[in-house]
N, C-alpha and C positions, 0 to 999 in steps of 0.2 A: 667552541667558545661558550663558556658559561654565562649566565645572565649578568653577573657582576662585571666581568670583563667586557661583555657586550655593551653594557650601559656606559662603562668608562670610555670605550672607544667611540660610542655614539655621541657622547657629550662634546667631542672635539669638533672644532670648526672645519678641520680638514679630515673628517672621519673617513676611515677606510672600510667601514662596514660593507660587506658584499652579500650577494644572494646566498653564498655558501653558509655564511654565519646565520642568516635569517632562516634558512631551510634546515638548520642543524637538528631540530626536533621533529621534522616532518615525517621521517621514515622510521622513527622509533615506535615500537609497539605500544599502543595505549589501550586502556580498558574501557568497558562500557560506562563505568562511572566517570572516567575522564571525559568521555563524549558528552555525557549529560551535564557535567560541570561546565565544560567549555561552552555549551549552547545556552547557558544561563547568563552569559555576559550581557550587560546592559539592562538586566531585569532588576526588580527591587531586591531580589535575593542576592544579587551580586553588586549592589551599590558600593563603590570604592571611593574613599576620601582621597584627596589629591596627594597626601603624604604617604599613601600606601599603594599607589598605582603600580609602581615598579615592582614591588614585592609580590603582588598578586597576579601579575601578567605572565603568561607563558608564550613562547614563540609559536608561530603558526604550525599547525599539524592537521587540524580537522579537514582542511581542504583536500588532503591527499586521499584518504579513504573515500571521500565524496567523488574525487576525480576518477578513481578506479571504478567506482560504481557507475558513474556516468559513461565511461568508455566501455564498460562491460555491457551496459544497456544498448549503446549504439551498435556494438558488435552483434548482440543478440537480434536486434531489429533487422540489420542488414542480412544476417544469416537466415532469419525467418523469411524475409522477403525473397531472397535468392532461392531457397529451397522450395518455397511454395510455387514460385514461377518456373523454376527449372525442372522440377520433378512432377509437379502436379498441374502445371499450366494454369494456375489460378492466382489471383491477387486479392488479398483482403483489404478492404478500404481502410480499416483502422490501422493496420500495419503500414500500409503505404503512406498514410498521412503522418504517422509517427516518425517514419524514416525521413520525412521532409521537415517536420517541426523540431524534433529534439536535437539532432547533431549541431546545428549552429547556435543552440542555446547553452550547451554544456560548458565550453571553454569560458565565455564571458561570465557565466554564473559562478563558476569555480574561482575565477579571478576575483570576483566580487567578494566571495567568502574569504579568500586568502587575505585580501586587504582589510576586511572586517576583523580578522584575527590579529592583524598588525596594530589595531587600535588600542594602544596601551591604556587610555583612560577608561575603556570598557563602558562607555556611556551611551552606546547605541546597541539595541537588542536586535536579534534576528527578525523579530516582528517589525521593528522600525525599518530594517533593511528591505523587507518585503514591501512595505508601504512606499519607501523612497524609490524602489525599483518601479513600481507601477505608476506612481505620480511622475517620476522622472521621465519614464518612457512616454507617457501621454503628453506632458507639457513640452518636452523636447521635440516630439513629432509635430505637435500643433504649431509651435513657433517656427519649425522648419517649413511647414506648409505656408505659413504667413510670409515667410521670407521670399517666396516666389514673387511677391509684389515689388521687391527691391532687386532681387537677383533672378532674372527670367531663366526659364529652362534653356539648356544649351549643352555644351560639352560636359562630360561627366565631372571634370575637374571643378566646375562651378558649384558642385554639390557641397564642397568644403565651406563655401561662403554662406551657405544656408544652414548646414547641419551643426557646425561648431557654435554659432550664436544660439541655436536652439538648445544645445546641451549646456552652454554657459548660463543661459537664463534659468533653465531648470535647476542647475546646481546652486545658483545664487538664491533662488526661492526656497529651496530645501534648507540651505544654511541659515537663512533668515528665520525660517520656521523653527529650527532647532534652538536658535538664540531667543526668539521672541516668545514662543509658546511652550517650548519644553524647558525654558529657563536654564539652558546649559551653555557653558563656555565654548567658544569656537577655537579649537586648536588646529594646527596644521594637519594632524591625523584625522580630524573631523572632515576636513576637505578631501583627504585621501579616500575615506570611506564613501562620502557622498559622490565624489567623482567616479568611483568604481561602480556604484549603484546606477547612476544616470547613464554612464557609458555602456554598461551591460544591458540595460533596458533598451537603449536606442539600438544597439546591435541586434537584439532579439526582434524588436519591432520591424527593423529594416529587413532582416532576413525573411520574416513572414511576408512582407510586402513584395519582396523580390520573387518569392515562391509563387505568389498569386499572379504576378505579371508574367513570369516565365511559363506557368502552367497553361496559359491560354495559347501559346505558340510552340510549345516543346513537349516532348514525351516525359513521362514520369521519371525515367532513368536520367534524362538531362537535368531535371529539377533536383533529383537526389544528388547528382554529381556536383551541381552548383552549390548546394547546401553543405555538402561535405567539404568542398574547397574553402568555403567561407569559415567553416569551423576550424580548419587547419591554420588559416591566416588570422584568426581572431585575436591572437596574442598581441598583434601590433595594430589592432583595430580601434574601435571607439573607446574602449576602456583606457587604452594608452594615450589617446588624444585628450580625453576629458580630465583625467587625473591631474596633469600638470597645472592647468589654470585654476582648477578647483582648489588644489593645494596652495598655490600662490596667493589666492584670495584669503584663504583661512590663515595662512602664516602671517599675513599682514593685518589680521584683526588686532585691534588695540585693547590689551587687557581682556582678551576673549570676546570682544564685541566688534561687529562689522561697522566700519565707518567709511566715509567717502574715500579716505586715503587707502582703504583696503583694496580699492579697485583701480584708482588712478595712480599707478606707480610703474616703473620700468619693468619690475619682475613679473607682474601680472600681464602687462601688455606684451612682453616678450614671450611669455608662455602661450598666450592666445595666438600670437602671430606664428610661432613655430608649429603649433598643432595644425593651424590652417595650412601652413606651408607643406608639412609632411602629408597631410590628407590630400592636398592638391596634387602632390607628386604621385601618390598612390593611385589616384584616379586617372592620372595622365599616362600611366604605363600599363594600361589595361592589357592583360594577356601575357605579360612578361614575368614568368615565374622567377627568373634570376633576380630581377629587381625587387619582386615581392619578398623574396627570402632576405635580400640585403636590408630592406626596410624592417623586416621582422627582427633582424639582428640589432637594429638601432634601438628598438623599443625598450629592451631590458636596461640599457645604459641610461636612457632618459628617465625611466621609472626609478632606478636606484638613486639617481641624483635627488629626486624629490622625496623619496623615502628617507634618505639620510638627513635631509633638512628637517623633515617632520620629527624624526627620532631625536635629533639634537635639541630641537625646541622643547619637546616634552620631557626629556631627561633632565634638562637644565631647570625646568619648572618644578619637577617633582623630586629630584634627587639632590645630593650634596655637591653638585657640579657647577653651582653658580660661582661667579668670580669671587675669590677670597675664601671660598669654602674649602675645607680640607677633606681628605678622604676619611672614611669611617675606619676606626682603629679599635684596638682593645682585644684582649684574649678571652676565651671562654673555656671552661672545663666541664665535661659531662661525667658524672659519677653514678655508676649503677648501684642502687640501694638494695636490690633483692635479686632473685633468680640465681642461676649458676655463675653469673658474671658479677655477683655482689662484691663491691670493693674495687673493681676495676674502673679506670677512668681514661678519658680521651681529652687531650688538649687541642683546642682549635688552632688550625693553621690556614694556609691559603686554599688547600683543596677541600671540597665538600666531603662530608662524612655520610655515607649511606648506612642506615641501621636496619637490620633484619636478620634473616636466617640463611641467606645465600652467601656461601663462603667466598666465592670468586668475585663478588661485587661489594660486599659489606665490610666496612672498616670496623664496625662494632657488630660482631656476629654472635647471635644467640643460638643455643643448641636447637636442633631440629624439632624437639618435642616441646618447646616453650609455647605455652598457650597464648593465643591472641596475637602472635607476632607473625607478620607476613614475610615472604621471602625477601622482598624489598619493601620495607614498611614506611620509612620516612628518611629524609636527609636533612642534615644541618649544614648551613653554609653562611658565609659572610656576604650579606647583601649591601646595597647602597645605603640602607638605613640602619645597619647593624646586623647582629647575628639573627638568623632566621631558622625555623624548622618548617619543612614542607612535607605534607602527607603525600605518599606516592600511590594512592589508590588502594590503601590497605583494606583488608576485609573487615577488621574490627575497630579501625579508627586510630587516629593519633590525637591525644588530648594535651592541651597546654593549660596548666592550672585549672583543670576541670572542664575546659571547653573543648568539644570535639571539633577538629578541623574538617572542612569539606574536602573531598578528594582533590588533590593537587593544590589545595590552599596553602599559602605560606603565612606564618605568623611570627612576630618578633619574640625573641627570648632574651633573658638577661639573668645575671646572678640572682638566685633565689627562685627562679622559675622551676616548675616541676613538669616533667614529661611522663605521660603514661601511654604505653603501647597496648591497645586493646582494653586494658583494665588496670587497676592499681596493683595487679599482681606483677606487672613489669614497670618499675619505677626508675626514672633517671632524673637525677637532680642536676640543675645547672648552677655552676659556681663561678 
């Protein structure tokens, strides 16, 4: 599903957007330039006005290479620990500690990055995420500790009554900081990102505290087994608990600002109650892997519900999908002005046009010896705001009326625009 179709579907109240649609770019090969460009989101270099948010956003994909790297690191650590112990009868303190610390951090952190990539406004940087992670973890843990004054220690299920308020307060404080001090609007996707950061942080902090507790009464192997199990079940853990009520609060912000009504409504209270309830159930079925797996299966359905709501809100704000607005229309023609394709033209249709030298992919294919043109150089497509051209990580750049696009950047084109691939030696006129 291309971005235009994706946004059109996301704009519907009964949107059927699913994880398959969101993951559609995740497993496609990307270049180093793509990674560098993606990691600039939220920085001054990538400030995006509201009317261009949809055209400059790409579906999540950065999380996948990070996931592979994280899993490879875990495998390497366990293999090293096993080999040192089995063949040499020794254990290195650093390796042992890394086997305890890293595994339960990987899944929550990758989930945080994934939801950060879903942030269409691109108004939160990775640096912000790091700060929200640390502050969210500290505040949520501190509030959870203070909650013992109201919810005494007891059965494990009581933890949900202490921990969810802790994460809720941390999320609200961060949202307030974004609004008050960063002077940014609060969208539903802002709540999604903040909830992911706070949930991931709490998960990491809790895993470390569990490791310290268990280490006093159990062997290193028992501690490692516990941490590995926590990493497997993390997909339905604190990130999945925190995101719904953080999203609900942000979705109820009035004109991008948090008000009393943002908190005191059925949607928010229901999200909080359900998170506490699911957390209560999880802690009540200690040791039952079948029930744990069942609860893990519930999490994706709950998360996609809130993702759809957030996408619908932002697409309606930024795109032509408000009530009474019509779909973008109009035709475009691309005319080659020089090179071996001089005089040939392409008329815009529903399908995107890839321009480059790869015959099996490109609809406008230049000869293999054309200077400055990459195999898959750029693509032209009909976006929600009109016709767009997007650089595909080309080596020598795509220029629109003399301005070079950043890798993966999309820019509007209209009759009279001039496209240059690499240099003015490859000139395409828009008519």
